[in-house]
N, C-alpha and C positions, 0 to 999 in steps of 0.2 A: 497365549491368552491375549485377546484383543482388548486394547485400552478403550475406555469411554472417552468421548470427545469432551473437551472443556466446554462448559456452559458460558463462562464469562472470562474476558481478559480486560484488565483495567490499565489505563495509561495515565500517569500523573506527571506534571511538569516538575522540574528540579527547582528548589527554592533559590539556588545560586545562579542558574543559567536557564532562561526560559526556552532556549533552543535545544535543551536536553531534557530527558525525563526518565521515568522508570516504568517498565511494563511488567505487570503482575499477571502470571498465567499459572493458576494452581499454585504449586509450591515454588515455581520459578519466579525470581525477581531479577529482571534483566535491565541493563542500561539501554537507553534508546536515544536516537536523534529525532528531533522534531523539526518543524518548519522554522525558517529563519525568523519569522514573526511570532513564534511561540504558539500557544493554543489560543484560538480566536473564537469569539461567539458569532460574529458575522463574517463568515468566509466569503471572499471575493476572488475571482480569477486573478492570479498573479500576485496576490498579497503575501505569499510565502508563509501563510498561517496554516496550522493544523486545526481542523474544525473540532470544536467541543461538540461531541455528538455520540449517539449510540449507533453503531454501525454493524451490519451483518457482514459476514465474509461470503462473497459470492462464488469464489473459486480460486484456483491456482493457475498461474501461467509459468512456464519454464522453458529454458533454452536447451533443447536436446543435444545441441552440438557442444555443450559445456558440462551438463550434469545429467544424471539419470532421472527418470520420471520420479517425482516425489511420492513418498508413501503418505497418503492422506485419504480421508473419506470425502473430501471436497471434489467437485467437478474439476478436471484438469485439462488444460489445453496447451499445446506446444506453441512457443513463440517462433514465428517464421521470419525470415529476413525482410519480408515486405510488410510486417506488422507495425502499426503506429496507433496513436491515440489522439483524437482531435481535441484541441484546446481553444478553438476559435469560437467565442460565444455567439457570433452571428451565423455560424454554419449549422445546417440541419443535423449534422452528425456530431454536434458538440457533446463532449464527455462520453464518446463511444469509440470502440475500436475502428480503425480505418486501414485500408490497404494503401501502401505507398507505391508510387508517388501520389501525393495528395496536395492539391493546391492550397487548401486551408492550413492554418497554423496547426502544428501537431508535434507530438513527441515520438521519437523512434523508440520502439521497444527492444530492438537489438542494439544494445549499447556496447561500446568498446570495453568499458569497465565491467565489473561483475555484479553491479547493483541490482540488475534485473534478471539475473540468472534464474532466480525463483522469486515470484511476486504473488502476494495474496491480495486479491482485488476486494477492497472494502466498498460497501454500497453507499458512496457519498454522491448526493445530487443526481439521483436516478429516478426514473418512472414518475413523472417526466423530469428530464434534466432542465433546470432553470438557467437560461443563459446568464453568464457572468457570476454564478454562485460558486464556481470552482469545479475543477475536473480531476479525475483520476487520483483518488487518495488510495495509496497502496501501502501494504506492509512489505518491506523489502530489506535487502542487505545494506548495512551502513558503510559509509566511507571510512577509511582509516581516521582515527581520532574522533569519530562520531560527529563530524561537521554537519551543519544544518542541511535539511532537505528543502524541497520546494513546497512542502506542506504534508508530505507523507510521514509515516512512522518507520524508522529503520533500526534494526538490531544487527548483531554480528552475523556473518554468513553461517557460522556453525549453528546459531540459535534459530535462524529463519527455517532451516530444515527441520529442526526439532519441534518448532511450533507447528509447522505444517502437519506433522504426524499426529498432533493432539487436537487440531482444530477441525471441527466438522461443520456441516451446513447450518446447524442451530447455534453455533458459537456467536456471541455478541462481543464486540470490542467497544468499551466505553472509554471515551477520552474525556477526562474530567478537568 
């Protein structure tokens, strides 16, 4: 039996630590890490904040050298060794995937840790990307101890795969 995709995922900050929160996905209530700046209304590049927003899930990226293709109804793309993401506000490729090497400031998607083995790309600051408003808000695996992210939302490795199974192209993530 095929499961229906979740329509809505909600993310709330913790009352005790703004860098942590709770992700509610249907019957699942999961701890999550947020940006070091907590949830922010006016997101800026490099502020460490997780934007307060309504975000569509654009697709999934995964490391085929580390995990199997995720089961999801989202568009899926393999992360290659030369994949990066431009975070240079002055560059025409700002907040878009880039091929490495890249002279502009960027983030490498093939990380040594397991944080980006499976990434769900959230539609922050796209179409068009506004320079300086922040780039690449992902839903990805958390570090041990749920330490803060650069602005993304992070859950346990076990739960990111489980969420990918239930998230579809119409799922909306609301960061409150």
